[in-house]
C-alpha positions in Angstrom: -19.7 4.3 -5.6 -21.6 1.6 -7.5 -18.7 -0.8 -7.6 -18.0 -0.2 -3.9 -21.6 -1.2 -3.1 -21.4 -4.1 -5.5 -18.3 -5.4 -3.7 -19.7 -4.8 -0.3 -17.3 -2.0 0.6 -18.6 0.0 3.6 -15.6 2.3 4.1 -12.7 3.8 2.1 -10.2 1.4 3.7 -12.1 -1.6 2.0 -10.6 -0.5 -1.3 -7.2 -1.6 -0.2 -8.4 -5.2 -0.8 -9.4 -4.7 -4.4 -7.6 -6.6 -7.1 -7.1 -5.8 -10.8 -9.3 -8.7 -11.6 -12.1 -7.4 -9.3 -12.0 -4.2 -11.2 -11.8 -5.8 -14.7 -14.6 -8.2 -13.9 -16.9 -5.3 -13.0 -16.3 -3.2 -16.1 -13.2 -1.3 -14.9 -10.7 -2.5 -17.5 -10.7 0.9 -19.2 -10.0 2.5 -15.8 -7.0 0.2 -15.3 -5.7 1.1 -18.7 -6.1 4.8 -18.1 -4.0 4.5 -14.9 -1.5 2.1 -16.4 -2.7 -0.7 -14.2 -2.2 1.2 -11.0 -5.0 0.5 -8.6 -3.5 3.1 -6.2 -3.7 5.9 -8.8 -7.2 4.9 -9.9 -8.6 4.9 -6.4 -6.7 8.0 -5.4 -8.0 10.0 -8.3 -11.6 8.7 -7.8 -11.6 9.4 -4.1 -9.1 12.3 -3.5 -10.7 13.2 -0.2 -9.3 10.1 1.5 -5.6 10.0 2.6 -4.6 6.8 0.7 -1.4 4.9 1.6 0.3 3.7 -1.5 2.0 0.6 -0.2 -1.3 -0.9 0.9 -1.8 -1.5 -2.8 0.8 -3.2 -5.0 3.3 -0.5 -5.9 5.9 -0.8 -8.7 9.4 -1.8 -7.7 10.8 1.6 -8.4 8.3 3.2 -6.0 10.7 2.5 -3.1 13.7 4.0 -4.9 12.9 7.4 -3.3 14.4 7.4 0.2 11.7 9.8 1.4 9.0 7.1 0.6 11.0 4.5 2.5 11.2 6.9 5.5 7.5 7.7 5.2 6.7 4.0 5.3 8.7 3.4 8.4 7.3 6.4 10.2 3.8 5.3 9.4 4.6 1.7 10.5 6.0 3.0 13.8 2.9 4.9 14.5 0.7 2.0 13.5 2.6 -0.3 15.8 2.6 2.3 18.6 6.4 2.7 18.6 7.6 5.7 20.5 11.4 6.1 20.4 13.9 4.1 18.6 14.4 1.3 21.1 11.3 -0.5 20.1 12.6 -0.9 16.5 15.2 -3.4 17.8 12.4 -6.0 18.3 10.6 -5.6 15.0 10.5 -8.7 12.7 10.6 -9.0 8.9 7.1 -10.5 9.1 5.7 -7.5 10.8 7.2 -5.2 8.1 5.8 -7.4 5.4 2.4 -7.7 7.0 2.1 -3.9 6.9 2.9 -3.6 3.2 6.7 -3.4 3.4 7.5 -6.5 1.4 8.8 -4.5 -1.6 10.9 -2.2 0.5 12.5 -5.1 2.3 13.1 -7.2 -0.8 14.3 -4.4 -3.1 16.3 -2.2 -0.8 17.3 -4.3 2.2 18.0 -7.7 0.7 14.9 -9.0 2.3 16.6 -8.6 5.7 15.9 -6.2 8.6 19.6 -6.2 9.4 20.8 -4.4 6.2 
């Protein structure tokens, strides 16, 4: 809570913008070590009452190896973009996917292409 106030965070969603260096500069290096440098795990454990979305943080490359995680991402993305039905997906761009946290899934599992 102190760090959130110090950084000017007014809601849980502000934590998506934190970097490892922000945390370290403010005395959180030990916390990063405890969670093996995973900001997602540190924030999730600190504030378990909030439904955190992992890909809004930097996730490890192997995070996307689970097909259920990839499906969850695309389901959430569809809801966020207001997609109802499959037809709307034909117009999505790679930039839209990347801008919503899907860079890793595109790069590591779809050759950085929406057509694979």
